[in-house]
C-alpha positions in Angstrom: -19.0 6.7 -21.3 -17.7 10.1 -22.5 -16.2 13.1 -20.8 -15.7 16.5 -22.5 -12.8 18.8 -21.8 -15.1 21.4 -20.1 -16.6 18.6 -17.9 -13.2 17.4 -16.8 -11.9 21.0 -16.2 -15.0 21.7 -14.1 -14.5 18.5 -11.9 -10.8 19.3 -11.4 -11.1 23.0 -11.2 -8.5 23.1 -14.0 -7.9 25.4 -17.0 -8.3 24.2 -20.6 -5.5 24.9 -23.0 -6.3 23.9 -26.6 -9.4 22.4 -28.2 -12.3 23.0 -25.7 -14.5 20.6 -27.7 -12.3 17.6 -27.1 -14.0 14.4 -26.0 -12.5 11.3 -24.4 -13.9 7.8 -23.7 -11.1 6.0 -21.8 -7.7 6.3 -20.1 -4.2 5.6 -21.4 -0.5 6.0 -20.4 1.0 9.1 -22.0 3.5 7.1 -24.0 0.9 4.6 -25.3 -2.4 6.6 -25.4 -4.4 6.8 -28.6 -7.0 9.3 -29.9 -10.0 9.4 -27.6 -8.1 8.7 -24.5 -7.2 10.8 -21.4 -3.8 10.8 -19.9 -1.7 12.7 -17.4 1.9 14.0 -16.9 3.1 14.1 -13.3 6.7 12.7 -13.5 9.1 14.9 -15.4 10.8 11.8 -16.8 7.9 11.4 -19.1 7.7 15.0 -20.3 9.2 14.0 -23.7 6.0 12.0 -24.5 3.8 15.1 -24.1 5.1 16.3 -27.5 4.4 13.0 -29.3 1.4 11.5 -27.5 -1.8 10.7 -29.4 -3.9 11.2 -26.3 -6.8 13.6 -26.9 -6.5 15.3 -23.5 -3.6 15.3 -21.1 -3.7 16.6 -17.5 -0.6 18.6 -16.6 0.9 20.7 -13.8 -0.4 24.3 -14.0 3.2 25.6 -13.8 4.6 23.4 -16.6 6.6 25.3 -19.2 6.2 23.8 -22.7 9.4 23.4 -24.7 7.7 22.5 -28.0 4.3 22.5 -29.7 1.7 20.0 -28.6 -1.2 18.6 -30.5 -3.2 17.4 -27.5 -5.6 19.5 -25.4 -4.1 20.3 -22.0 -5.9 20.7 -18.7 -3.7 22.4 -16.2 -4.2 21.6 -12.5 -2.3 21.9 -9.2 -1.7 18.2 -8.8 -2.0 16.1 -12.0 -1.6 12.7 -10.3 -4.3 13.4 -7.7 -6.6 14.9 -10.3 -6.2 11.8 -12.6 -6.8 9.5 -9.7 -10.0 11.4 -8.9 -11.2 11.1 -12.4 -10.5 7.4 -12.6 -12.4 6.9 -9.3 -15.4 8.8 -10.7 -15.3 6.8 -13.9 -15.2 3.5 -11.9 -18.2 4.7 -9.8 -20.3 5.5 -12.8 -19.4 2.4 -14.8 -19.4 -0.2 -12.1 -22.5 -2.5 -11.8 -24.8 -1.5 -9.0 -24.9 -4.8 -7.1 -27.4 -5.3 -4.4 -29.5 -8.2 -3.0 -28.6 -11.7 -1.8 -27.5 -14.3 -4.3 -28.2 -18.0 -3.8 -26.8 -20.3 -2.6 -25.3 -18.6 0.4 -25.6 -19.0 4.2 -26.7 -16.2 6.5 -27.1 -17.1 10.2 -30.6 -16.2 11.6 -28.9 -14.0 14.2 -26.9 -12.0 11.7 -28.0 -8.4 11.1 -27.9 -7.2 7.4 -28.2 -3.5 6.7 -29.9 -1.7 3.8 -28.8 -2.0 0.2 -26.3 -4.7 0.9 -25.0 -7.2 -1.7 -24.1 -10.7 -0.7 -22.7 -12.9 -3.4 -23.2 -16.6 -4.0 -21.5 -19.1 -1.6 -20.8 -16.4 0.9 -21.0 -17.4 4.6 -22.3 -14.9 7.3 -21.9 -16.3 10.8 -23.9 -16.0 14.0 -24.2 -12.4 15.3 -22.4 -10.9 12.4 -23.4 -7.3 11.4 -23.1 -6.0 7.9 -23.6 -2.3 7.5 -25.6 -0.3 5.0 -24.3 -0.3 1.4 -21.6 -2.9 2.0 -20.8 -5.6 -0.5 -19.7 -9.2 0.3 -18.5 -10.9 -2.8 -18.9 -14.6 -3.6 -17.2 -17.2 -1.4 -16.3 -14.7 1.3 -16.5 -15.9 4.9 -17.6 -13.6 7.7 -17.2 -15.2 11.0 -19.3 -15.2 14.2 -19.8 -11.7 15.8 -17.8 -9.9 13.1 -18.9 -6.3 12.7 -18.6 -4.6 9.3 -19.4 -0.9 8.8 -21.1 1.0 6.0 -20.1 1.0 2.3 -17.3 -1.5 2.9 -16.3 -4.0 0.1 -15.2 -7.5 1.0 -14.0 -9.1 -2.2 -14.2 -12.8 -3.2 -12.6 -15.4 -1.0 -11.8 -13.1 1.9 -11.9 -14.8 5.3 -12.6 -12.7 8.4 -12.4 -14.7 11.6 -14.7 -14.4 14.6 -15.0 -11.1 16.6 -13.1 -8.9 14.2 -14.3 -5.4 13.6 -14.1 -3.7 10.2 -14.9 0.0 9.8 -16.6 2.1 7.1 -15.5 2.6 3.5 -13.0 -0.3 3.8 -11.8 -2.3 0.8 -10.4 -5.8 1.4 -9.2 -7.6 -1.7 -9.5 -11.2 -2.7 -7.9 -13.9 -0.6 -7.0 -11.7 2.4 -7.3 -13.3 5.8 -8.1 -11.3 9.0 -8.1 -12.7 12.4 -6.2 -15.9 12.0 -4.1 -17.0 15.1 -1.0 -15.0 15.9 2.2 -17.0 15.9 2.4 -17.7 19.6 4.1 -20.9 20.9 5.8 -21.4 24.3 8.9 -23.7 24.2 8.8 -26.7 26.5 11.7 -28.5 28.2 11.6 -31.4 25.7 12.1 -29.1 22.8 8.5 -29.1 21.7 6.1 -26.1 21.7 2.9 -25.4 23.5 0.4 -23.3 21.5 -0.6 -20.0 23.3 -4.3 -19.3 22.8 -4.9 -16.2 20.7 -7.9 -14.6 22.4 -7.9 -11.1 20.9 -9.2 -9.8 17.6 -8.4 -7.5 14.6 -9.8 -4.0 14.4 -9.7 -2.2 11.1 -10.8 1.4 11.2 -12.3 3.6 8.4 -10.9 4.2 4.9 -8.4 1.3 5.0 -7.5 -0.7 1.9 -6.0 -4.2 2.3 -4.4 -6.0 -0.6 -5.0 -9.5 -2.0 -3.7 -12.4 0.1 -2.6 -10.1 2.9 -2.8 -11.6 6.4 -3.5 -9.8 9.6 -3.2 -12.0 12.8 -5.6 -11.6 15.7 -4.1 -10.4 19.0 -3.1 -12.7 21.8 -5.0 -10.4 24.1 -6.6 -7.1 23.1 -6.5 -6.1 19.4 -4.3 -5.9 16.4 -5.2 -2.4 15.2 -5.1 -0.9 11.7 -6.0 2.8 12.0 -7.8 5.2 9.7 -6.5 5.5 6.1 -3.9 2.8 6.2 -3.1 1.2 2.8 -1.6 -2.4 2.8 -0.4 -3.9 -0.5 -0.8 -7.5 -1.6 1.0 -10.2 0.4 1.7 -8.2 3.5 1.9 -10.0 6.9 0.9 -8.2 10.0 1.5 -10.2 13.2 -0.4 -10.2 16.5 -0.9 -7.1 18.6 0.6 -4.8 16.0 -0.7 -1.2 15.8 -0.4 0.7 12.5 -0.9 4.4 12.6 -3.1 6.7 10.5 -2.4 7.0 6.8 0.6 4.6 6.9 1.3 2.7 3.6 3.1 -0.7 3.4 4.2 -2.2 0.1 4.1 -5.9 -0.9 5.8 -8.8 0.8 6.6 -6.8 3.9 6.3 -8.5 7.3 5.7 -6.7 10.6 6.4 -8.8 13.7 4.3 -9.1 16.8 3.6 -6.2 19.2 5.4 -3.6 17.0 3.9 -0.1 16.8 4.1 1.8 13.5 3.4 5.5 13.7 1.2 7.7 11.4 2.2 8.6 7.8 4.9 6.0 7.7 6.0 4.6 4.3 7.5 1.1 4.1 8.8 -0.3 0.9 8.4 -3.8 -0.5 10.0 -6.8 1.1 11.0 -4.9 4.2 10.9 -6.5 7.6 10.1 -5.0 11.0 11.2 -6.8 14.2 8.9 -7.5 17.1 8.3 -5.2 20.1 9.7 -2.1 18.5 8.3 1.3 17.5 8.6 3.3 14.3 8.2 7.1 14.6 5.7 9.1 12.7 6.6 10.0 9.1 9.5 7.4 8.8 10.4 6.2 5.4 11.7 2.6 5.2 13.4 1.7 1.9 12.5 -1.6 0.2 14.2 -4.8 1.5 15.3 -3.0 4.7 15.3 -4.7 8.1 14.2 -2.6 11.0 15.6 -4.2 14.1 15.5 -1.3 16.6 13.1 1.4 17.7 13.1 4.5 15.5 12.4 7.5 17.8 13.1 10.5 15.6 10.2 11.3 13.2 10.4 12.0 9.5 13.7 10.2 8.8 14.6 7.8 6.0 16.2 4.4 6.5 17.8 1.8 4.4 19.7 -1.5 4.6 19.7 -4.5 6.8 19.8 -3.7 9.6 18.3 -0.4 8.6 20.1 2.8 9.3 20.1 6.4 8.1 19.3 6.5 4.4 22.0 9.1 3.4 24.7 7.2 5.4 23.7 3.9 3.8 23.9 5.4 0.3 27.5 6.6 1.1 28.4 3.1 2.4 27.0 1.5 -0.8 29.0 4.0 -3.0 32.2 3.2 -1.1 31.6 -0.5 -1.4 31.7 -0.2 -5.2 35.2 1.2 -4.9 36.6 -1.6 -2.6 38.3 -3.5 -5.5 40.2 -0.3 -6.5 41.0 0.5 -2.8 42.3 -3.0 -2.3 44.6 -2.6 -5.3 45.9 0.7 -4.0 46.5 -0.7 -0.5 48.6 -3.6 -2.0 50.6 -1.1 -4.1 51.2 1.0 -1.0 52.3 -2.1 1.0 54.7 -3.0 -1.8 56.1 0.5 -1.8 56.6 0.4 2.0 58.3 -2.9 1.8 60.7 -1.6 -0.9 61.5 1.5 1.2 62.2 -0.6 4.2 64.5 -2.9 2.2 66.4 0.1 1.0 66.8 1.5 4.5 68.1 -1.9 5.7 70.5 -2.3 2.8 71.9 1.3 3.3 
């Protein structure tokens, strides 16, 4: 599949600078791209490669000032990263196989409702009363439990398990091995030291335009719903506990765990391997650095946090900087102690 420079510029509403007849067939990183590939420059750290790249076309910021000659054709846009992502999405749509129909063997309960232009792969299981919306794709070996509702144009990849009564919205992508609706971690301690399982009677609700990474798990609520709101993006290997509510357009990186009944605001960014304690809230626009542990409610929006327990990002950076100087400070303290002892000895002797 080929794209010409004018076609790309038209799609991106960009401006061509260089050979307007340039043609590309694939994508490549700016430092590795070869002739016939399209690349982009969004991070200034990679600008040096713009002058040596073999990419045929490079998408760049419209305000970029060149410091040397380039041999590639440039297409200048307002946001190179977003533009490149849009092109890759378009390429994927055009090149992806148009799957539809029902492969065999698979099981579809007689009471299930299957929409138009749906694909159901081999060995998939669709339970009683399940609803699959128009244009959705259920890949092989996926399990859709009883009374599960899946919206339109949603993709359920291979091996996904969605337990009974969960609700999945439109334009959702759930990657391989994810589990939605398994029991929340609810156990009541007994006098003899054992635990009594608390029934988990709620469900999971995933709204529109959500993407859930491979092997991520989202527990069903004890009562009510665990809610993933519009536009949320969850990386691989994320654990969302029972009765959590994640706000619009929040993103959570891999290996993060969110404990039960916590509420995360909208447009929050949480780095990898972070942890969120139970029954707390995180304000809109918060940024949680990777490996941080949030143990208390964050009330002020649009603040950054770091550390374990997490606290103000700038203050945490100062603490880390100071900690590197501790060996030198210890040496200086010992020298001062020695000087004080010598002065005291002199006073006593005089």
